[in-house]
C-alpha positions in Angstrom: 7.8 -8.6 -3.4 7.7 -5.4 -5.5 4.8 -3.1 -5.1 3.9 -0.1 -7.3 1.3 2.3 -6.3 0.2 5.1 -8.7 -1.4 8.4 -7.6 -2.1 11.8 -9.2 -4.9 11.0 -11.7 -8.0 13.1 -11.8 -10.2 15.3 -14.0 -8.5 18.2 -16.0 -9.5 20.5 -18.9 -8.0 20.3 -22.3 -4.7 22.0 -22.3 -4.1 21.4 -18.6 -1.5 19.5 -16.7 -1.1 16.5 -14.3 1.7 14.8 -12.6 1.5 11.2 -12.0 3.5 9.5 -9.3 4.4 5.8 -8.8 5.8 4.8 -5.4 7.8 1.6 -5.6 8.9 -0.8 -2.9 11.1 -3.8 -3.2 14.0 -4.5 -5.6 15.0 -6.6 -8.6 14.0 -4.3 -11.5 16.2 -1.9 -13.5 13.6 -0.2 -15.8 10.3 1.4 -15.3 7.5 2.7 -17.5 4.1 4.2 -17.9 1.4 2.5 -19.8 -2.2 3.5 -20.5 -5.2 1.6 -21.5 -8.6 2.7 -22.7 -11.8 0.5 -22.5 -11.6 -2.2 -25.1 -8.2 -1.4 -26.2 -4.7 -2.9 -25.7 -2.5 -1.5 -23.0 0.1 0.7 -24.7 3.5 2.0 -23.7 3.5 5.8 -23.0 7.1 6.4 -21.7 9.9 4.4 -20.3 13.1 5.0 -18.3 16.0 2.6 -18.6 19.6 2.6 -17.6 19.0 5.3 -14.9 18.6 8.1 -17.4 17.6 6.9 -20.8 14.1 7.7 -21.8 11.7 6.9 -24.7 8.2 8.1 -25.4 5.3 7.1 -27.6 5.0 9.4 -30.6 1.6 10.6 -29.5 3.0 12.2 -26.3 6.5 13.4 -27.4 7.0 17.0 -26.5 4.1 16.9 -24.0 4.9 14.2 -21.5 8.1 13.8 -19.4 9.1 10.7 -17.4 11.6 11.0 -14.5 12.5 9.2 -11.3 13.6 10.3 -7.8 15.9 7.5 -6.7 16.1 8.7 -3.2 12.3 8.3 -2.8 12.2 5.4 -5.2 9.4 7.1 -7.0 8.6 7.4 -10.8 6.9 10.4 -12.2 5.0 11.3 -15.3 4.5 15.0 -16.0 1.7 15.5 -18.5 1.3 18.9 -20.2 -1.0 20.2 -22.9 -3.4 17.3 -22.2 -5.9 16.3 -24.9 -9.2 14.4 -24.6 -7.5 11.4 -26.4 -5.2 11.2 -23.3 -8.1 10.0 -21.3 -7.1 6.6 -20.0 -6.2 4.6 -17.0 -2.5 5.0 -16.5 -0.3 2.1 -15.1 3.1 2.1 -13.6 5.3 -0.9 -14.7 8.7 -2.3 -13.7 11.0 -4.9 -15.1 14.4 -5.7 -16.5 16.3 -4.8 -19.7 13.4 -6.0 -21.9 10.7 -3.8 -20.3 10.3 -1.6 -23.4 9.6 -4.8 -25.5 6.7 -5.6 -23.3 8.4 -8.0 -20.8 6.7 -6.3 -17.7 7.4 -8.1 -14.4 5.4 -5.8 -12.1 2.3 -3.6 -12.5 0.6 -1.0 -10.4 -3.2 -1.0 -10.2 -3.7 2.1 -12.2 -4.8 5.7 -11.9 -7.5 7.3 -14.1 -6.9 10.5 -16.1 -9.8 12.1 -17.6 -9.4 15.1 -19.9 -12.6 17.1 -20.6 -13.4 19.3 -23.5 
């Protein structure tokens, strides 16, 4: 059984930074990603890491967010810089196979809340 546990969310001022972590256990996935969801809205892809090093980002976060993975610790990270109030969301860690970026998510974390104040 795969488990994903997020941490690092919190309250930050506009322009500040946060780093989210996702500790993963188990096996059977080859891609990981971060999604976010605001109340009443669909969950959206923020960033993904596939093939070990390939990355992709939503247009809204390009140049501000960085996804990475520490394979030794089996932990996924999302470094978020120059945060804006519109980044306020619950952020979810996700894992899956080669079709993860198309929305085929096999495993979800429970989420961590990021609040950006202005």
